[in-house]
Every structure is written in C-alpha cells, then in structure tokens.
DRENTORKOL-3810 file (N, C-alpha, C; in nm, 4 decimals):
REM DRENTORKOL-3810
@n.u->0.1314; n.v->-0.0911; n.w->0.0178; ca.u->0.0060; ca.v->0.0061; ca.w->-0.0289; c.u->0.1211; c.v->0.1022; c.w->0.0024
@n.u->0.0695; n.v->0.2028; n.w->-0.0761; ca.u->0.1281; ca.v->0.3631; ca.w->-0.1211; c.u->0.0244; c.v->0.4540; c.w->-0.1123
@n.u->0.0470; n.v->0.5242; n.w->-0.0681; ca.u->-0.0640; ca.v->0.6297; ca.w->-0.0121; c.u->0.0400; c.v->0.7718; c.w->0.0463
@n.u->-0.0134; n.v->0.8948; n.w->-0.0628; ca.u->0.1051; ca.v->1.0262; ca.w->-0.0968; c.u->-0.0558; c.v->1.1245; c.w->0.0450
@n.u->0.0290; n.v->1.1820; n.w->0.0977; ca.u->0.0382; ca.v->1.2668; ca.w->0.1986; c.u->0.0466; c.v->1.4641; c.w->0.1686
@n.u->-0.0508; n.v->1.5556; n.w->0.1909; ca.u->-0.0273; ca.v->1.7136; ca.w->0.1783; c.u->0.0195; c.v->1.7648; c.w->0.3103
@n.u->0.1960; n.v->1.8167; n.w->0.3497; ca.u->0.1915; ca.v->1.7792; ca.w->0.4236; c.u->0.3231; c.v->1.9662; c.w->0.4511
@n.u->0.2442; n.v->2.0484; n.w->0.5239; ca.u->0.3250; ca.v->2.2264; ca.w->0.4943; c.u->0.4142; c.v->2.2359; c.w->0.6294
@n.u->0.5265; n.v->2.3192; n.w->0.5792; ca.u->0.5693; ca.v->2.3781; ca.w->0.6826; c.u->0.7422; c.v->2.3068; c.w->0.6604
@n.u->0.7395; n.v->2.2087; n.w->0.5753; ca.u->0.8618; ca.v->2.1586; ca.w->0.5028; c.u->0.9054; c.v->2.2623; c.w->0.4636
@n.u->1.0588; n.v->2.2738; n.w->0.4678; ca.u->1.1293; ca.v->2.3710; ca.w->0.3925; c.u->1.2436; c.v->2.3305; c.w->0.3184
@n.u->1.3010; n.v->2.2289; n.w->0.3789; ca.u->1.4826; ca.v->2.1911; ca.w->0.3387; c.u->1.4658; c.v->1.9998; c.w->0.4188
@n.u->1.6416; n.v->1.9823; n.w->0.3776; ca.u->1.6102; ca.v->1.8286; ca.w->0.4411; c.u->1.6213; c.v->1.8124; c.w->0.5052
@n.u->1.6418; n.v->1.8942; n.w->0.6021; ca.u->1.6731; ca.v->1.9275; ca.w->0.7645; c.u->1.5278; c.v->1.8372; c.w->0.8312
@n.u->1.4115; n.v->1.9320; n.w->0.7602; ca.u->1.2540; ca.v->1.8739; ca.w->0.7196; c.u->1.1757; c.v->1.7868; c.w->0.7179
@n.u->1.2771; n.v->1.7665; n.w->0.6125; ca.u->1.2486; ca.v->1.6267; ca.w->0.5156; c.u->1.2602; c.v->1.4812; c.w->0.6273
@n.u->1.4211; n.v->1.5164; n.w->0.7038; ca.u->1.4350; ca.v->1.3832; ca.w->0.7700; c.u->1.3599; c.v->1.3869; c.w->0.9226
@n.u->1.3389; n.v->1.5265; n.w->0.9735; ca.u->1.2651; ca.v->1.4891; ca.w->1.0392; c.u->1.0951; c.v->1.4678; c.w->1.0886
@n.u->1.0261; n.v->1.4180; n.w->0.9565; ca.u->0.9467; ca.v->1.4093; ca.w->0.9294; c.u->0.9666; c.v->1.2550; c.w->0.8701
@n.u->1.0561; n.v->1.2122; n.w->0.7987; ca.u->1.0710; ca.v->1.0700; ca.w->0.7570; c.u->1.1229; c.v->1.0284; c.w->0.9393
@n.u->1.1962; n.v->1.0162; n.w->0.9649; ca.u->1.1980; ca.v->1.0349; ca.w->1.0852; c.u->1.1238; c.v->0.9876; c.w->1.1747
@n.u->1.0078; n.v->1.1070; n.w->1.2468; ca.u->0.8968; ca.v->1.1010; ca.w->1.2859; c.u->0.8116; c.v->0.9411; c.w->1.2638
@n.u->0.7757; n.v->0.9527; n.w->1.1480; ca.u->0.6924; ca.v->0.8898; ca.w->1.0702; c.u->0.7109; c.v->0.7037; c.w->1.1348
@n.u->0.8703; n.v->0.7014; n.w->1.0872; ca.u->0.9467; ca.v->0.5232; ca.w->1.0524; c.u->0.9555; c.v->0.5029; c.w->1.1909
@n.u->0.9466; n.v->0.6206; n.w->1.3400; ca.u->0.9898; ca.v->0.5690; ca.w->1.4727; c.u->0.7969; c.v->0.5213; c.w->1.5129
@n.u->0.7450; n.v->0.5704; n.w->1.4622; ca.u->0.5829; ca.v->0.5445; ca.w->1.4867; c.u->0.5435; c.v->0.4217; c.w->1.4100
@n.u->0.6276; n.v->0.3556; n.w->1.2302; ca.u->0.6164; ca.v->0.2298; ca.w->1.2517; c.u->0.6762; c.v->0.2182; c.w->1.1450
@n.u->0.7579; n.v->0.1474; n.w->1.2350; ca.u->0.8924; ca.v->0.0313; ca.w->1.1966; c.u->0.8975; c.v->0.0088; c.w->1.0164
@n.u->0.7810; n.v->-0.0661; n.w->0.9687; ca.u->0.7813; ca.v->-0.1319; ca.w->0.8214; c.u->0.7728; c.v->0.0042; c.w->0.7598
@n.u->0.7213; n.v->0.1661; n.w->0.7499; ca.u->0.7022; ca.v->0.2441; ca.w->0.7383; c.u->0.8552; c.v->0.2805; c.w->0.5939
@n.u->0.8052; n.v->0.2861; n.w->0.4857; ca.u->0.9202; ca.v->0.3484; ca.w->0.3755; c.u->0.8176; c.v->0.5272; c.w->0.3633
@n.u->0.9434; n.v->0.6330; n.w->0.3352; ca.u->0.8674; ca.v->0.7641; ca.w->0.3497; c.u->0.9891; c.v->0.7990; c.w->0.2482
@n.u->0.9014; n.v->0.8576; n.w->0.2051; ca.u->0.9608; ca.v->0.9396; ca.w->0.0296; c.u->0.9093; c.v->1.1205; c.w->0.0568
@n.u->1.0134; n.v->1.2371; n.w->0.0696; ca.u->0.9714; ca.v->1.3234; ca.w->0.1104; c.u->0.9897; c.v->1.4064; c.w->-0.0182
@n.u->0.8884; n.v->1.4485; n.w->-0.0938; ca.u->0.9331; ca.v->1.5751; ca.w->-0.1875; c.u->0.8910; c.v->1.7440; c.w->-0.1783
@n.u->0.9902; n.v->1.8444; n.w->-0.1303; ca.u->0.9916; ca.v->1.8760; ca.w->-0.0386; c.u->0.9472; c.v->1.9709; c.w->-0.1590
@n.u->0.9585; n.v->1.9995; n.w->-0.3455; ca.u->0.8478; ca.v->2.1397; ca.w->-0.3771; c.u->0.7319; c.v->2.1053; c.w->-0.3968
@n.u->0.6420; n.v->1.9708; n.w->-0.3485; ca.u->0.5383; ca.v->1.9505; ca.w->-0.3729; c.u->0.4851; c.v->1.9440; c.w->-0.2400
@n.u->0.5550; n.v->1.9773; n.w->-0.1085; ca.u->0.5492; ca.v->1.9298; ca.w->0.0622; c.u->0.4673; c.v->1.8220; c.w->0.0253
@n.u->0.5196; n.v->1.7353; n.w->-0.0025; ca.u->0.4076; ca.v->1.5763; ca.w->0.0224; c.u->0.5499; c.v->1.5064; c.w->0.0215
@n.u->0.4391; n.v->1.4324; n.w->0.1350; ca.u->0.5339; ca.v->1.2586; ca.w->0.1363; c.u->0.4697; c.v->1.1581; c.w->0.0642
@n.u->0.5671; n.v->1.0193; n.w->0.0530; ca.u->0.5113; ca.v->0.9360; ca.w->0.0008; c.u->0.5273; c.v->0.7928; c.w->0.1258
@n.u->0.4342; n.v->0.7688; n.w->0.1440; ca.u->0.4568; ca.v->0.6853; ca.w->0.2803; c.u->0.4062; c.v->0.4734; c.w->0.1913
@n.u->0.4822; n.v->0.4203; n.w->0.1955; ca.u->0.4421; ca.v->0.2565; ca.w->0.1744; c.u->0.5070; c.v->0.2081; c.w->0.3002
@n.u->0.4094; n.v->0.0821; n.w->0.2821; ca.u->0.4443; ca.v->-0.0040; ca.w->0.4197; c.u->0.3175; c.v->-0.0013; c.w->0.5419
@n.u->0.2197; n.v->0.1134; n.w->0.5094; ca.u->0.1126; ca.v->0.1258; ca.w->0.6777; c.u->0.0145; c.v->0.1493; c.w->0.5637
@n.u->-0.0591; n.v->0.1429; n.w->0.6704; ca.u->-0.2167; ca.v->0.2527; ca.w->0.5910; c.u->-0.2864; c.v->0.3129; c.w->0.6888
@n.u->-0.2292; n.v->0.3730; n.w->0.7747; ca.u->-0.3206; ca.v->0.4005; ca.w->0.9085; c.u->-0.3108; c.v->0.5758; c.w->0.8540
@n.u->-0.4261; n.v->0.6260; n.w->0.8465; ca.u->-0.3812; ca.v->0.8043; ca.w->0.7804; c.u->-0.3639; c.v->0.8662; c.w->0.9875
@n.u->-0.4382; n.v->0.8230; n.w->1.0776; ca.u->-0.4370; ca.v->0.9008; ca.w->1.2253; c.u->-0.2670; c.v->0.8529; c.w->1.2213
@n.u->-0.2404; n.v->0.7510; n.w->1.2014; ca.u->-0.0680; ca.v->0.7488; ca.w->1.2645; c.u->0.0125; c.v->0.8369; c.w->1.2624
@n.u->-0.0053; n.v->0.8518; n.w->1.1225; ca.u->0.0612; ca.v->0.9782; ca.w->0.9692; c.u->-0.0142; c.v->1.0608; c.w->1.0332
@n.u->-0.0790; n.v->1.1071; n.w->1.0824; ca.u->-0.1426; ca.v->1.2188; ca.w->1.0741; c.u->-0.0732; c.v->1.2983; c.w->1.2249
@n.u->-0.0652; n.v->1.2577; n.w->1.3380; ca.u->0.0042; ca.v->1.2203; ca.w->1.4720; c.u->0.1658; c.v->1.2536; c.w->1.4306
@n.u->0.1989; n.v->1.1825; n.w->1.3833; ca.u->0.3531; ca.v->1.1898; ca.w->1.3349; c.u->0.4137; c.v->1.2691; c.w->1.3261
@n.u->0.3154; n.v->1.3301; n.w->1.2056; ca.u->0.3137; ca.v->1.4337; ca.w->1.1359; c.u->0.3458; c.v->1.5984; c.w->1.2246
@n.u->0.1968; n.v->1.5715; n.w->1.2946; ca.u->0.2031; ca.v->1.6865; ca.w->1.3678; c.u->0.3508; c.v->1.7039; c.w->1.4978
@n.u->0.3565; n.v->1.5523; n.w->1.5002; ca.u->0.4565; ca.v->1.5316; ca.w->1.6695; c.u->0.5448; c.v->1.6612; c.w->1.6267
@n.u->0.6335; n.v->1.6318; n.w->1.5171; ca.u->0.7783; ca.v->1.6306; ca.w->1.4409; c.u->0.7688; c.v->1.7489; c.w->1.4080
@n.u->0.6206; n.v->1.8480; n.w->1.3970; ca.u->0.6029; ca.v->2.0257; ca.w->1.4176; c.u->0.5347; c.v->2.0486; c.w->1.2747
@n.u->0.4797; n.v->2.0399; n.w->1.1835; ca.u->0.4558; ca.v->1.9933; ca.w->1.0807; c.u->0.3005; c.v->2.0211; c.w->1.0591
@n.u->0.2395; n.v->2.0765; n.w->0.9405; ca.u->0.0919; ca.v->2.0308; ca.w->0.9316; c.u->0.0257; c.v->1.9352; c.w->0.8438
@n.u->-0.0053; n.v->1.8888; n.w->0.8973; ca.u->-0.0559; ca.v->1.7342; ca.w->0.8628; c.u->-0.1777; c.v->1.8171; c.w->0.7656
@n.u->-0.1769; n.v->1.8028; n.w->0.6666; ca.u->-0.3320; ca.v->1.8137; ca.w->0.5355; c.u->-0.3998; c.v->1.7582; c.w->0.4788
@n.u->-0.3807; n.v->1.6142; n.w->0.5058; ca.u->-0.4241; ca.v->1.4775; ca.w->0.4621; c.u->-0.3941; c.v->1.4492; c.w->0.3321
@n.u->-0.4369; n.v->1.2937; n.w->0.2691; ca.u->-0.4240; ca.v->1.2446; ca.w->0.1064; c.u->-0.3907; c.v->1.2952; c.w->0.0637
@n.u->-0.3562; n.v->1.2947; n.w->-0.0365; ca.u->-0.3695; ca.v->1.3521; ca.w->-0.1806; c.u->-0.4191; c.v->1.2603; c.w->-0.2805
@n.u->-0.5650; n.v->1.3246; n.w->-0.3251; ca.u->-0.6397; ca.v->1.3264; ca.w->-0.3744; c.u->-0.5853; c.v->1.2610; c.w->-0.5619
@n.u->-0.5286; n.v->1.1226; n.w->-0.6098; ca.u->-0.4743; ca.v->1.0997; ca.w->-0.7240; c.u->-0.5976; c.v->1.1332; c.w->-0.7886
END
C-alpha cells in the first residue's frame, strides 16, 4: 500500500529527515519519500492515516491529509 499526503511547513532536507524519522519511529515498517517541492510525503508499508497525522504533527509540521489522485 502506497499513499501520498500533503504536509505543510517542510522547507529543507532537515525538515524532510524530521518527518521521515517521526513516521518510521511510529511505524517501523514504513518507507517514507519526501517531495519538498510539492510539500508531499509518500508512505509505503502502512495504511494508517491517523498514525501518519500524529507523527507529522508531533514532528512540528502541518498534516493536511491524503492527496487524492
């Protein structure tokens, strides 16, 4: 399962690493790819929007929900 989410507030590679770390700490099976330009993350290996939202918010960023394709 792969899902893309909108995350506001990411501006640099440090931000991307913080979001990646927060999600992979909360869900060790998750694989996270960050697209800073689009302000999106793509998560593979977990299908739990609530967990993703909580991890993103805990890292200090604004979770804006799934990106509809």
